[in-house]
C-alpha positions in Angstrom: 87.0 113.2 70.0 88.6 112.6 73.5 92.1 111.4 73.9 93.0 108.4 76.0 96.2 108.1 78.0 97.9 105.1 79.4 99.5 105.9 82.8 102.8 104.4 83.4 104.8 104.1 86.6 106.1 107.4 87.5 103.4 109.3 85.6 100.1 110.6 86.7 101.1 113.0 89.6 102.9 110.1 91.5 100.0 107.8 91.2 100.4 104.3 90.0 97.9 101.9 88.5 96.6 99.3 90.9 94.2 96.3 90.6 91.8 95.0 93.3 89.3 92.4 93.8 86.8 91.7 96.7 86.8 88.5 98.6 83.3 87.2 98.9 82.0 84.6 101.3 79.3 82.4 99.6 78.1 80.1 102.4 75.7 78.2 100.1 77.0 78.3 96.6 73.7 77.0 95.2 71.9 80.2 96.5 74.6 82.7 95.1 74.2 84.9 98.1 77.4 86.5 99.4 79.0 88.7 102.0 81.9 90.9 101.2 84.8 89.9 103.6 88.0 91.4 102.3 90.0 93.1 99.6 93.1 92.2 97.6 95.2 95.0 96.2 98.1 94.7 93.7 100.4 97.5 92.5 102.9 96.3 90.0 104.8 99.5 89.9 105.4 99.3 93.7 105.7 95.4 93.9 102.9 95.7 96.4 100.4 92.9 97.1 98.1 93.3 100.2 95.0 91.9 101.7 92.7 93.0 104.4 89.8 91.1 105.7 86.9 91.7 108.0 84.3 89.0 108.5 80.8 90.3 109.5 79.8 87.1 111.4 76.2 88.2 112.0 75.7 88.8 108.1 77.3 85.5 107.3 75.0 83.7 109.7 72.0 85.6 108.5 72.6 84.0 105.1 73.4 80.5 106.5 73.0 79.8 110.3 75.1 76.6 109.8 78.0 78.5 108.1 81.4 77.3 109.2 82.7 80.6 110.7 86.0 79.2 111.9 86.6 77.7 108.5 85.8 81.0 106.7 88.1 82.9 109.1 91.0 80.3 108.4 90.6 80.8 104.6 90.7 84.5 104.9 93.9 84.3 107.1 95.3 82.0 104.5 94.7 84.6 101.8 96.3 87.3 104.0 99.4 84.9 104.5 99.8 84.4 100.7 99.7 88.2 100.2 102.2 88.8 102.9 104.7 86.3 101.5 107.3 84.7 103.5 106.8 81.5 105.4 103.0 82.2 105.7 102.6 82.0 102.1 103.7 78.3 101.8 104.8 77.3 98.3 103.5 80.6 96.9 106.4 82.4 98.8 108.6 81.7 95.8 106.5 83.6 93.4 106.5 87.4 92.9 103.6 89.5 94.0 102.0 89.5 90.5 101.9 85.7 90.3 100.5 85.5 93.8 97.7 88.0 92.9 96.8 86.2 89.8 96.6 82.9 91.7 94.3 84.5 94.3 91.9 86.0 91.9 91.5 82.8 89.8 87.9 81.7 89.9 87.1 78.9 92.2 83.9 77.3 93.6 84.6 77.4 97.3 83.0 79.3 100.0 85.6 82.1 99.9 85.7 83.5 96.3 87.3 86.5 94.5 85.2 89.0 92.7 86.0 90.6 89.4 89.2 92.6 89.2 88.9 96.5 89.0 91.6 99.1 88.5 92.5 102.5 89.7 95.2 105.0 90.4 96.9 105.4 93.9 99.6 107.3 95.6 99.7 104.7 98.4 98.7 101.0 97.8 98.6 100.2 101.5 96.3 103.1 102.3 94.2 102.3 99.2 93.8 98.8 100.7 92.3 100.2 103.9 90.1 102.7 102.1 88.6 99.9 99.9 88.0 97.8 103.0 86.2 100.6 104.8 84.3 101.4 101.6 83.3 98.1 100.3 83.5 95.6 103.2 82.9 97.2 106.6 
């Protein structure tokens, strides 16, 4: 029988639990095709919430030549603003990082949609955000 351990803040060799979700662009919802365009990372132990985006315009236009590229870029910038907090987050600025993450990953039927949430362990959530962007988006 294998033993399962729950890792808490400060345990696990300095690594902390984090959650992440991809941001997907679905230019034509009825077709269900998507392009990964960003990643959201939340680490409660470090009060970290970050988003990094990268839109591959050629891929998007291959799925839908009439896609609103400027609108998609604006939506992705808005997500980054909510993650950053402060004035760029609008009303969400009053919420803590966890509430902003939960709001951003809530399912919606728009062109920019969050994917399922996954978990992992990290020493550095900001570096993890970059690593996931390179691995899953670029």
